[in-house]
N, C-alpha and C positions, 0 to 999 in steps of 0.2 A: 714335255717328257719327264716332268717332275715326278710322276709316279715311278719311273724306272731307276731305282737305285740300288747299290750293292746289297745282297741280303745280309740283315743283322743277325738272324736266328739259325745261322749255320750249325749244323749239329758238331757236337764237341767230339774232336778226334783222339781225345784222352791223352795223358802225360807220356805214355809210353809209345815209341816209334813201332807202328804195326808192321808185320813182314808179309811181303806177297808169297801166298802159298804156293803159286805156280812156279816161280824161280826161286825162291828162298832169298830174294833180294831185298834191302830195306823198302818199306813202301815209300811211295813218291809223297813229296811236301805238297803244300797248297798253292805254290808258286804257279805251276802250269794251269791249274784250275782258276786261279785268279786271273791269268792272262785270258783265259777263255770268257770268262764272266767281263772282264773289261772290254774285251774286243766286241761282245754283243751289245754291251751298253752304249759304246761308241757308235756302233753301226745303227743302232735305234736313234741315238741322238741325231744322226746324220741324215736320218730319214730313209735309209735303205729299205727296199722292200722286205716284208717280214719273211717270206720263204727263202729269200737270198740270205737273209741274215742268220735264221735257224739252220739253213743248211750248212753253211760255213761252221756255225757253232757244233753241231753234232759230227761233222767230219772230223774236227779237232778232238771232240770227246771221244770218238771211237777210236782215234789214234791213243788218246791218253788212257783209255780202257783197254787197248789191245784186243777189241772183240772184233766179230765180223759184222755186226749190223746195229745201228743206232737209228731209230725213226720216232717221230713224234704223230700219235695218234689223235685225230680230233673226233670226238663223240657228238654224233648227230641223234640227238634225243628223239623219241616218238613225239608226234603231233599231239596225242591225247594219250589218256591213261589207258584206254581200251587198246591203242594201237601198239603193238609190241615190236613193230619193225623199225627198230633203231639201226644205226649204222657205226661201224668204226672205219674212219676214213683215214688213210696214210695221208698226213701232211707234208712232211717233208722225210726223206730217207737217205741214210749214209752206208753204203755197203760196198763191198768188193765185186768185181764183175761177175765171178762164178756164182753168185747167190741171187735167187729171184728177187724180183722186186715185189713189195707188198702191195695187196689188193683189199679192196673194201671188204669188210666182214659184217654180216648181220648179226645184231645182237642176240637174235632169237637162234642163231646157229651156235652161238657161243653157249648159250645155255643148255641147248639140245645136246651138244656134244662134250658138256661138263668139263669146260676150261676152268679148272678150279682157280688159277692165279688170278685170272681176270675177274672172277667172281669174289675173290677175296678183297678186291678194291671196294666193295660196297661199305665195308665197315669204314673205311677211310672218309667215305662221302660225308656221313653224318657229322663226324667231327673235323672235318677239313683239315686232316693231319697229312702232312709230307712223310711219308715213309717209304722205304724202297722194299718191295716184295720180290723174292727170288725164287727160282724153282729150278732144278736139275732134271731133265726127263731120261729116264733110263732108255737104253736102246731097244728093250724089249717091249717097252710100254706102247699101248695103243693111243697114239695121240690124234687130238682133233684134226679135221681135214686142212685148217688154216695153219696149223703148225707143220704139219707134214709137207705143206705146199711151200713154207719158207724154210723147212730144212733146219728147224730150232732144235737145238740140243739141251742147251741152258739159257735162262732169260730171266731178266730182272724188269720190273716195272715200277715207275713212280707217278702217282697221279699229279695233274696239272690243274690247280684251282685258280680262278679268276673272278673278280667282281664282275657282276652284270652290267652295272654303269656306275658312273663317277659319284652319283648322288647316294647310292646304296652302299652299305659295308657287307651284305650278305656275299658269301663265296658259292660259286658253282662249280661243278665239275666240268672243264672244258675237254680235257683228253688225258693222254698218258705219255710219259717218255719211256721209251723201252728199248733194252739193249740186249742183243742175242750172240750166243756162241753157236756155229753152225757146224764147225769141223769135228769137235769132240764135246761131250758133256763135261763142263767145269764148275766148280763151285765159284761163288761170288765173295770175294774177300770183303774185310770190314771197310777197308779203303775204297773198294769200288761202290758199295753201298753209299758210304760218306759223300763220293763225289756226285753221284747221282740225286741225292737228296740236296746237296747243296745247289747243284746247276738247276733243278726243276723249278724253285721258286723265281730265278731269274727269268728262265724262259717264259714262265706263266706271266711274269710282270711284263716282258717284251710283247707277249700276245694281248695280254690286257690293255697296254698303253696304245698299241696299233688300234685296237678295237675303239678306245676312247678317242684317239685322232679322228677315226672315220665317222664316230658319232658327232663329234665337234664339226667335222666338214659338212655332214648332213645337216646338222643343226644351223650352221652358218648358211648353207645353200638355202635351207627352209626359211631362215630368218630373211636373207635378201629377198626371197620370193615373196615372202608376206610383205616386207615393206615396200616391194616394187608394186604389188597388188593393192596395197593401202595408197600408194602414191596414185596410182592409176584411177582408184576410186574416188580419191580425194579431188583429182583434177575432172572427172566426170561429175562428181557433186557441184563443183564451181560452174562447169559449162552447162549443166542442167538448171542450176538456179540462174544462171544468165539468159537461159532460153525461157525459163518460167516468167522472169522479169519483163522479158521482150513480148512474150505472148500476153501477159497481164496487161501490158501497156497498149498492145493493139486492140485486144478485144474489149477494153475498158473505154477507148476511144472512138468506139464505134457502136452506134446505135441500129444497126442492120443485122438482123439474126442471121441471115446466111453469110454475110461477111465475117462475122465474129466466128462462126464455125469453120469456115474456109482458112482464116489466119491460124487458128489452134490447130487443126488437122495438119496443115502443111509444116509448121514448126515442128509438130511431135514427130511427123514421118521422117523430116529430115534430121532431127537431133537423134533419133533411136536407130535411124537406117532400116527401119522395118520394110516389109514388103508391100505392106499397105496400111493405111490408118483412115478410119471414117468414124463420122459421128452421126447418130440419129436422133430424132425428135419422136417422142410418144405422142399419140392421140388416145388420151385415156378413154375417150367416149366410145371410140371405134375399136379400141384394144389393139393398135397397131403401131409399128415403129417404123419410120419412113427414114432411109439413109439421106441426109441433106447434101453431105459432101463427101468424097473419098478421095485421098490422094494415094496413087498407086506407084510405087517405084519399080518393082519387077512382079507385080501380081495384078491381074485383071481387075479394073475399077467396075463398082457397081452403084453408081449414082443413082439416087431415087428409087432404088428397089424397097419396096413396103413388104413388111414382114407380119404375119399374124402372131401375136404375141402369145396367144392361146395355144399355138401350135408348138411352142418350145418352152413349156413352163419350167423345165429344169433350169433355163438361163434367165428368164424375165421374172420369175419368183425372187430369184436372188438379187437381180437389178432393181426391181421395185422394192426391195427390202433395203437398197441404198448400200450394196454389197460390191465387192470387186473380186474377181477370180480369174486365172489362167488355166488353160486346159489345150489339149491336143486334139483338133478336131477330127471325126471320123470320116468327115466328106473330103473328097479328093478335090484338090484345087491345082491350078499351075503354079507351081513354085521355081521353075527354073529360070535363073538369071540371064541364060544364054539363049531363052526361047527354043529349046530343042524339044518341043512337044513332051517333055516329061511330067508326069502328073505325081501328086503326092499329098499327103496329110499336112496341116500348118497348125503352128502353135498360135494360140490366140489369148489375148488378154482384155478382158472386158470390165469398164468401170462405169458405175452409175454417176449421172449428172444430176446432181441435186442441191437444193438450198433448203432454207427454213419452211418454203411453203410447198415443199414436196419435190418428186422426182421429175425432171424435164425430158431427159432422154439418156443416151449412153455414149461412150467413146470406147473404140475399139482399136486395138493394135494387132496387126497379123504379121506373122513370121514363118520361116521356114521351120519344119517339124523339129529339128534337132534343137532349136533355140530354146532356152529358159530365161524367162524375163527376170533380171536382178531387182533387189530390193529398190535401188535407185531408179531404175526404169519405171518400176511400179509407183514409186512416190511421185515421179514426174507426171505420169499419166493421170495420177489420182488428182494432183494439185491442178493440173490444166483442166481437168472436168469439172472441179469445184469453181475455177475462175469463169469457165464458159457458163455454167449454170447461173451464177451471180450475173455476168453480163447480159445473157439472153433475157434473165428476168427484168433487168433494168431496161433493155430494149423494148420489151413488151409493155412495161409500165409506161415509158415514154411514149409508145404508139398510142397507148390507151389515153394517156394524157393529151396527147396532140388531136386525138379524135374529140376528147371532151371539150379542148379549146376550140376546135374548128366548131363544135356545135354551139358553145357558148358565144363565138363570134357571130354565128349565125342568128342566135337569139336576139343577140345586142343589137345586130343590124336590124331585125325585125323591129326590135322595140324603137330604136332611132328612127326608122321609116315610119313607124306608128306615130310618135310624137311629132314628127315634122309634119305628117298629115293632119294629124289634129290640131297642132299649132296653127297652121294656116287656115283649117276651118273654123277656129275660135276666133280669129281676128274679125273676121266679118260680123259675127253678132255682138262682139264686144263694141265694134265702131258704131253699130246700130243702136245699142244700148246707150252710148255716150250722147249721140244724136237724140234720142228720145228724152234722155234726162234734160238736156238743153231745152228742148222744145217744150217740156212740161214745165220747167222754170217760167219759161216766157208766158205760157198760158196762164199760169197761175197768179202772176203780177196782175191780170185783168180783173181779178174777183176780189171783192170785199172781204176779208177775212178778219176775224178777231186776233189780237196779239197772240193770243195762246195757241189758236189754231195755226197761224203762221210760223211760230216757233216750233211747233211739232212737225210741220211740213218741211221746214228748213233742216231740222234734224233728220229727218227720214231721207232727204234728197242729199245730205251730206253723207250718210252712210253709203247710200247708192252710189255716189261719185266715188268714195275712197275704195269700195270693193271693186267697182269695175277698173279703177286705175291699178289696183293690186293684180286683178286677173290681166289685165293689159301687159303690166312689168312681167308677170310670169311668162305670158306666151312670148313676149319679147325675148326674155332670156333663153326660153327653149329654141326660139328660132336662132338666135345669135350662136348659141352653143353648138347647134347643128352645123350652121354655117362654116364656124370655126374648126369644126372637126372635118368637114368636108373639104376644107379648104377654099370655100366661096365668099369668105369675109374679106373685103377689101379694105386696105387702110389709105387714109389721106393725110400726107405730111404736111406739116405746116409749122412755122416758128413760133415758139411760145414764150412769152417773158414770164417766167415762173415767179418773180418777185412781186408783180402786180396780179397775175391771173390766179395765183393760188389762193388769195384771200377771198376772191369773188366766189371760187369754187366751194369753198367750205362753209360760206355764209350760210347756205340753206341748212345744211347739215348742223352747223352750230347751233342754229334755232331748235332743231329737233332734239339736240342733246340737252338744250337748256330746258325743255319741257320736263326733263327727267332729272333736273339738277345734276346734270353732269356737265363738266367743263372740257373745253378742248384748248389746248396748248399747242402752238406751233413753234417748233425749233427750226430755224432756218438760219442761213448765211446769205450773203450776197452771191446769187446763182447767175451763169452765165445763160444765154437762151438755149432752149431745148428744141431740137426738131424732131417731132414725133407726131402721132394721131392725137389731136386735142380732144377728140369724143372719147376715145378709148382711154386715154389718161384720165379724164373726167370721171368715167365710169368706175375706173380701178380705184381712185381716191375715194369717191363717194361710197363705194360698196364696202371698202375696207373699213371706213369711219362707222359706217351703218352697223356693220357686224360687230365692231369693238363696242358701240353703244348697246346693242341687243344682248351682249352676254357681259355687261358690267353692271354693277349694282348701283343702286340710288346713291347719288353724290360722288361718284367716281371721278378720276381725271383721266382723261385720254391724250396721248401725246402724239402728235405728229411731227417727225423730224425729217428734213429733206437736205442733202448735201451732195456734193460731186463725188462721183466715184468711179473706178474702172470696171467694166463687166467682164469678168473671165468669160475665155472662149469666144469673144466677140471681136470683130474687126475694127470696130469704133475705137478711136483714141481716147474718148472721155464718154462720160454716162452719169446716171443720176440715181442716187440711193435714197428710198424712200421708206421709212420706217413708222407702223403705227403700233403703239403699245398701250394696252388696257389692263386693269387690274383684274385678271381671270387665270386658271390654272386648267391646263388640258394635260390628261396623264399621257405617258410615253406610249401607251398602246394604243389610244386614240389619235395621237398627233400624225401619223402617216396617212390616216384615213380621211382628213378633213377636206382635201381637194377633190374627193370622190364625188361623182354626181348623186344627187338626192340623200347624202349622208349627213345626218344631224347627230351630234354628241347628245347622249340620254341626259335628262335632268340637268342640263346646263343653261337653260333660258330662265332668267330670274324674272323676265317681264311677261312670260307665257304668250308671247306674240305668235308662236308656230313659225312655220316656214316650211320651204320645199328642199333644202340643202343644196340649191343651185348657185348661191352666191360666191363662195369661194371657188367653186368649179369654173365658174363663168370668169373669176378674176384670174385664176391661173392660166387659163387659155387665152385671154386677152393680153397678159404680160408675155405669153410666148409669141403671140402674134406680132408685138413689137420687138421681137428678138431678145427679150430678157428673160428673168427667171425669179420664182417667186419662192421662199421658204418661210418657215415658221419655227419658233422656239417658245418654251414655256419653262420658266424656273423662276424659284422664290417668288411665286405668287403673281408673276407677270407674264403675259403673252405678247410676243412681238411679231408682226408679219412684217418681212423685209422684201422690198420690191427693187431689183436692180434693172435699169432701162438704159440701152445705149443711145448715145446722140448721133444721129444719123447725118451730121452736117457733112461729113466727108463722102457720103454717096447721095446727097441731095441736090438735084438740079435746081441752081438758084433762079433760073428763069421762071419755075413753077411755084416759087414761094409765095404764098398769100400773106400780105401785111396787113 
């Protein structure tokens, strides 16, 4: 109410005391008028209704002026410049009982009937000047109809200017304060004019303040409504984000295409409370779209319905262009929640499901025709469609990779079967070749040959025996690998005294290394008896030492270290660690591949001996056959193979020990 203050620009009443021309009495002072103003301000501050406050004010004003009627007009301006049908509406009125009440007056009627006094207010509008205009109507004058109806003989009119809103300083003509003499035509004294001019701004301020208060209340209500809507939208955004996270977790955890679609469609239908939600997958070759799953809440489901995409180009052209859109379908569908056989059109939201490789399908949400999908709902459906596309593409890649893996396994099995068959078939001719070489040696001894010829024959026979032995070892390795992978390789446990057995085992390998000027150093401590398969352990050590010598340069030192250790993930309480170290380097890219069958490191054989790449693969499977594990490291110019073997003494039947 800070707008409503007592007027400070009151008209000056002059130094002389005016006389009331009607009674010859001294003019009234401003105390009565000040009380009227004070009462109006107080009632306005107390929040009294405007009509009630103004009604009491003009009653007191009528008594002060001793006139027959005082009323406040409100001008209802035309809605447009072309529209002349404005109104003067009586807002509040104070009059004696004999006189008729004021009625609304058309402004066109005022102009048509030449109401000069009201037209004289026009010059006040431009200057927003509060000035009292008076008129005494002669008895013989032809008055306008509204004047005749009110029985007016003399009248005074003061314009009421108010500000349109609190932020603007512009004034507009809201209405007018009017006083009437009806019994007889009387002139208006200077005091009367002054009182009307002083009270008019206060009435205008009261009207203005009430208008501002209404604006503030409306703004407050609108602000609360906006805050409430924003809070609802914020909560919806949180709920939709949780729904999206839940859907993302579900679809990414599944590698089944139908399950992915079902999870996404169900969650969207529940989250948005739509009539139905469905997802379709495209067949680009046949140009068809088939609904893979539909969740219907109050609309009939249409699962597995197939659509010809060319029949609806206005839809699928946009979807194939990775677009989304909502519309009201022209086709009727049952949308009645109470199943009352009512049909009607439906609102639809369509989103394309696509990823970097193209469009996979689409996701639809269907609701009643009066529903409009909000930005939050559209964002949720679009994000779910994107997640579905990614998950479906991953599922398809997984299925494709599984098919490739199955095909590779089939090919690998065929290869293993072929190697097994060939290995068995090669054993017989190799045995025959060994026998033939031995018989040839016996027969050649019976002939008298020169020393030179015998040396050549011995050299040729040595080559035959070495190559035959090499082929026999290769076939044996192939057969052993096949049996190890098929689970047909049996182990014969026995007690081994490592301190004595180890020196005998490496004796032959040491002599082979010596021929290349390579040295073998054994680093061992006092070792307890080890219960394991003697033959397998021998093959493991010999193969690792042979591999170390093969990939070490001339004059290199190879170190074999053996000590006790605990084998991880083994039930045995003790075990053996065996390490073979040689001066060689294996790149980090090659290191994980060295235990694969038939794999050989390129350009890493300084002796150019060649090989099949089966040695380390066989060692790896032999170590696993004994319940151990094999690993390799290569750094600082040294490569180390580490074997961890469990001691099976806790699970060995002592009655079967071979001593």
